[in-house]
C-alpha positions in Angstrom: 27.1 29.6 -23.3 25.5 29.4 -20.1 23.6 32.7 -20.7 22.3 31.4 -24.0 21.0 28.2 -22.2 19.5 30.4 -19.6 17.7 32.6 -22.1 16.3 29.7 -24.3 15.2 28.1 -21.0 13.3 31.2 -19.7 11.9 31.8 -23.4 10.5 28.5 -23.4 8.5 29.1 -20.2 5.6 31.0 -21.9 5.7 28.6 -25.2 5.0 25.7 -23.0 2.3 27.8 -21.0 0.7 28.6 -24.4 0.9 24.8 -25.6 -0.6 23.6 -22.4 -3.5 26.1 -22.6 -4.4 25.1 -26.2 -3.7 21.2 -25.6 -6.1 21.3 -22.5 -8.7 23.2 -24.4 -8.7 21.2 -27.2 -8.7 17.8 -25.3 -11.9 19.0 -23.3 -13.7 20.4 -26.4 -15.4 17.2 -27.6 -18.6 16.2 -25.6 -18.4 13.6 -23.0 -15.7 12.5 -20.5 -14.5 9.9 -18.3 -17.8 9.5 -16.4 -19.6 9.1 -19.8 -17.3 6.3 -20.7 -18.1 4.5 -17.1 -21.6 5.0 -17.7 -21.7 3.3 -21.0 -19.8 0.3 -19.7 -22.1 0.2 -16.8 -25.1 -0.1 -19.3 -23.6 -2.3 -22.0 -21.4 -4.7 -19.7 -23.0 -4.4 -16.2 -26.6 -4.2 -17.1 -27.4 -1.6 -15.2 -30.2 0.9 -15.7 -29.7 4.2 -17.6 -30.7 6.3 -14.4 -28.3 4.4 -12.2 -25.5 4.8 -14.6 -26.3 8.3 -14.8 -26.3 8.8 -11.3 -23.2 7.1 -10.8 -21.6 9.0 -13.5 -22.7 12.5 -11.8 -21.3 11.4 -8.8 -17.9 10.5 -10.1 -17.9 14.0 -12.0 -18.3 15.6 -8.6 -15.9 13.6 -6.6 -13.3 14.2 -9.4 -14.0 17.6 -10.2 -14.9 16.7 -13.8 -18.0 19.0 -13.6 -15.7 22.0 -13.0 -15.2 24.6 -15.6 -12.2 23.9 -18.1 -10.4 26.8 -16.7 -10.5 25.9 -13.3 -9.4 22.4 -14.0 -6.4 23.7 -16.1 -5.4 26.0 -13.4 -5.7 23.1 -10.8 -3.6 21.0 -13.2 -0.9 23.5 -13.8 -0.5 24.4 -10.3 0.2 20.6 -9.1 2.7 20.4 -11.9 4.4 23.5 -10.8 4.3 23.0 -7.3 4.4 19.4 -6.5 5.2 17.7 -9.8 1.9 16.4 -9.7 0.5 15.7 -13.3 -2.9 14.8 -12.0 -4.5 11.5 -11.3 -5.4 9.0 -14.3 -8.7 7.9 -14.2 -8.2 4.5 -16.1 -5.1 3.3 -14.4 -6.2 4.6 -11.3 -2.7 6.0 -10.4 -0.9 9.3 -10.7 0.0 10.4 -14.2 3.6 10.8 -13.0 3.8 6.8 -12.5 2.4 6.1 -15.9 4.7 8.8 -17.5 7.6 7.0 -15.3 6.7 3.6 -16.7 6.2 4.5 -20.3 8.3 7.6 -21.2 11.8 5.9 -20.5 10.9 3.1 -22.8 9.7 5.3 -25.7 12.7 7.9 -25.3 15.1 4.7 -25.5 13.5 3.4 -28.6 13.1 7.0 -30.3 16.6 7.6 -29.5 17.9 4.4 -30.9 15.9 4.8 -34.0 17.4 8.3 -34.2 21.0 7.2 -34.0 20.4 4.6 -36.6 18.6 6.9 -39.0 21.4 9.5 -38.5 24.2 7.2 -39.0 23.1 5.3 -41.9 21.6 8.1 -43.4 24.4 10.5 -43.6 26.6 7.5 -44.6 24.2 6.6 -47.6 24.1 10.3 -48.3 28.1 10.6 -48.6 28.2 7.4 -50.8 25.1 8.6 -53.2 27.0 12.3 -53.4 30.3 10.8 -54.3 29.0 8.3 -56.6 26.5 10.8 -58.4 24.5 9.0 -61.2 26.1 5.6 -60.4 24.1 2.4 -59.6 24.9 3.3 -56.1 23.4 6.7 -56.3 20.3 5.0 -58.1 19.8 2.4 -55.6 20.2 4.4 -52.5 17.8 7.3 -54.0 15.4 4.5 -54.6 15.6 3.4 -51.0 15.2 7.0 -49.9 12.2 7.1 -52.0 10.5 4.3 -50.6 11.3 5.3 -47.1 9.9 8.8 -47.6 6.5 7.5 -49.3 5.7 4.4 -47.6 3.5 5.0 -44.5 4.9 3.6 -41.3 1.9 2.4 -40.1 1.4 0.4 -43.4 5.0 -1.1 -42.9 4.0 -2.1 -39.5 0.7 -3.9 -40.4 2.5 -5.9 -43.2 5.5 -7.0 -40.8 3.0 -7.8 -38.1 1.1 -10.0 -40.5 4.2 -11.8 -41.7 5.4 -12.5 -38.0 1.8 -13.5 -36.6 0.5 -15.5 -39.6 3.4 -16.7 -41.7 6.1 -17.1 -39.1 3.9 -17.9 -36.0 6.0 -15.5 -33.9 4.6 -15.5 -30.2 4.2 -12.9 -27.6 3.7 -10.0 -30.0 2.7 -6.8 -28.2 5.2 -6.9 -25.2 8.8 -6.2 -24.6 9.7 -9.6 -23.0 8.6 -13.2 -23.4 7.0 -14.5 -19.9 10.2 -16.1 -18.9 12.3 -13.1 -19.0 9.6 -10.4 -18.0 10.5 -10.8 -14.2 14.4 -11.2 -14.5 16.5 -8.5 -13.7 19.1 -7.0 -15.9 21.8 -7.2 -13.5 22.9 -10.2 -11.3 25.9 -8.8 -10.0 28.7 -6.1 -10.7 29.8 -8.0 -13.6 27.1 -10.4 -14.4 24.9 -8.9 -16.9 21.7 -10.8 -18.2 22.4 -10.8 -21.7 19.7 -13.3 -22.6 17.0 -10.7 -21.5 18.7 -8.1 -23.7 18.6 -10.3 -26.5 14.8 -11.2 -26.0 14.0 -7.5 -25.8 15.9 -6.7 -29.0 13.7 -9.8 -30.7 10.7 -7.9 -29.6 11.2 -4.5 -30.3 13.4 -4.6 -33.6 10.4 -4.1 -35.9 9.6 -0.8 -34.2 13.2 0.3 -34.5 13.3 -0.9 -37.9 10.5 0.9 -39.4 11.0 4.2 -37.7 14.7 3.8 -38.9 13.7 3.5 -42.2 11.7 6.7 -42.6 14.4 8.7 -40.8 17.4 7.5 -42.8 15.5 8.2 -46.0 15.1 12.1 -45.0 18.7 12.3 -43.7 20.2 10.7 -46.9 18.3 13.0 -49.4 19.4 16.0 -47.4 22.9 15.0 -46.7 23.2 14.2 -50.6 21.9 17.2 -51.8 24.0 19.5 -49.5 27.3 17.4 -50.2 26.6 18.0 -53.8 26.3 21.6 -53.6 29.4 21.7 -51.0 31.6 19.5 -53.4 31.1 22.4 -56.0 32.3 25.1 -53.5 35.6 27.0 -54.4 37.2 26.2 -51.1 36.8 22.5 -52.0 38.6 23.3 -55.2 41.2 25.1 -53.6 41.7 21.9 -51.0 42.1 19.6 -53.9 44.6 22.0 -55.8 46.9 21.9 -52.6 47.3 18.3 -53.1 45.0 16.7 -50.6 43.8 13.1 -51.0 40.1 13.2 -52.5 38.8 11.1 -49.2 40.5 14.0 -46.9 38.9 16.8 -49.0 35.5 15.2 -48.7 35.6 13.9 -45.0 37.7 16.9 -43.7 36.2 19.9 -45.5 33.3 19.0 -47.5 31.2 16.8 -44.9 31.2 19.2 -42.1 29.9 21.9 -43.8 27.2 19.8 -45.4 26.2 18.6 -42.0 25.1 22.1 -40.7 21.5 21.7 -42.1 21.1 18.3 -40.8 22.4 19.3 -37.2 19.8 22.3 -37.4 17.2 19.6 -38.1 18.0 17.9 -34.9 15.7 20.5 -33.1 12.7 18.8 -34.7 14.1 15.3 -35.3 13.3 13.9 -31.6 9.4 14.7 -31.7 9.5 13.2 -35.3 11.0 10.0 -34.0 8.7 9.9 -31.2 5.8 10.4 -33.4 7.3 7.5 -35.6 8.0 5.1 -32.9 4.1 6.0 -31.6 2.8 5.0 -34.7 4.4 1.5 -35.0 4.0 0.9 -31.3 0.2 1.4 -31.7 0.2 -1.4 -34.2 2.2 -3.5 -32.1 0.3 -2.6 -28.8 3.6 -1.9 -26.9 3.2 -0.4 -23.6 4.9 3.0 -24.5 3.6 6.6 -25.0 1.9 6.0 -28.3 -0.7 3.7 -27.3 -1.5 5.7 -23.7 -2.3 8.7 -25.9 -4.5 7.0 -28.2 -6.4 5.3 -25.7 -6.8 8.4 -23.2 -8.1 10.4 -25.8 -10.7 7.7 -26.7 -12.0 7.3 -23.2 -11.8 10.9 -22.0 -8.7 10.3 -19.7 -7.8 14.2 -20.0 -4.8 14.4 -17.5 -3.1 11.7 -19.3 -3.4 13.1 -22.9 -2.5 16.6 -21.9 0.7 15.5 -19.8 2.1 13.4 -22.9 1.4 16.4 -25.1 3.0 18.7 -23.0 6.2 16.4 -22.8 6.3 16.3 -26.4 6.3 20.0 -26.6 8.9 19.9 -24.2 11.2 17.6 -26.4 10.7 20.2 -29.3 12.2 22.7 -27.1 14.8 20.6 -25.8 15.7 19.3 -29.3 16.2 22.9 -30.4 18.6 23.9 -27.7 20.6 20.6 -28.6 20.7 21.6 -32.1 22.1 25.1 -31.5 24.8 23.7 -29.1 25.8 20.8 -31.8 26.0 23.4 -34.4 28.4 25.4 -32.2 30.6 22.3 -31.5 30.7 21.5 -35.4 31.5 25.0 -36.3 33.5 27.0 -33.8 32.7 30.1 -36.2 29.2 30.1 -35.1 28.5 31.9 -32.1 25.2 31.8 -29.8 23.7 34.2 -27.4 25.8 37.3 -28.7 29.0 35.6 -27.5 32.2 36.8 -29.5 
C-alpha cells in the first residue's frame, strides 16, 4: 500500500508541472496586466494624466518583474513554491499569496466537504430507496428531484435564493460568514465552553451555499446508485443469497449495495474538484470570501499569482481525490489489489 501511494505521488509531480505550465501560460496570454489595471484606475478615479499613469504603470512593472518574459516569471514562481513554499505576492491584496490561500482555502474546503458528505449520504440513500421501489411513486418523485438537480444551473438557484432572502425576507448580512456581533468572537472560551451561538450564526449564513451545491451533487449520486443497484439486484449471486433464506433487507444492504457502490467510490476521484467548483459558483453569487470570488477577481484585474496558485491547488485536489478513491475501493472490496500487491 505504501509503495502504491509513493508511486502515485511521484506520478503526480509531472502532471502538476504540466498543469502549472499550461495554467500560467494561458493566464498571461491575454493582453494587459495588473499595472494596466492601476493605470486605468489612476485615469478614471484619480484624475491623473494618461502620461503620468503610463509612467507609473511602467515603473510598477519593472519593480515587480511584470515586464519579464513569461518563462522567467514562471520559473521564479515555481522555484519559490518548491524551495520556500512561496506562491508569490498578491498585487491586489498586497500580501503573500500564501496568506490569501490560508484565509480562503480552509473555508472553501470546509464548505465543499460538507456539501460532498451530504450529497453522498442523501444521494446514496435516495438511490437505494428508488431502486428497491422501482416504478412506484417514490421512484418517480425521487427521479424528478434528480432530474431537477441535474438540469437547473446552480448559479440560477443561487440568484433565486439570494433574491428571496434579500427582497422578500429582508435577511441582513448577506455576503459574509458571520453577523457583525459574532465576527470577532472565538469558538472556544475554554476547554468545555464552546460558542454554539457563533456556530448557529455561521450555519444561518452559509446554508444556501451548502444546500445548492448538495442539491446538484445528490442528483448525480442518486441516479448512478439507482442504476447500479438495479443491475446488481438482478445478478445471480443476489438470487443465490435470497435462495439461502436471507432477508431482503440483508440481501440488499449486505450483498447488493457494496457492489453497487464501486462506480460511486471511483467517482470520488473527481468529485472534490466538482464540489469545489459547485461551491465556487454559489459563493460568487453570495460574495463569500472563499476561493471562487478570489479567482474571478484576480483574473479580471491581472493578479496572476493568485489565479495560478488557486488553479494549481484545484489540480492537486483532483490528484489527491483519485488516490483517496483507489484506497476507498480497496477498503470497500478486499478483492481489489493496488500497486501489484497480492
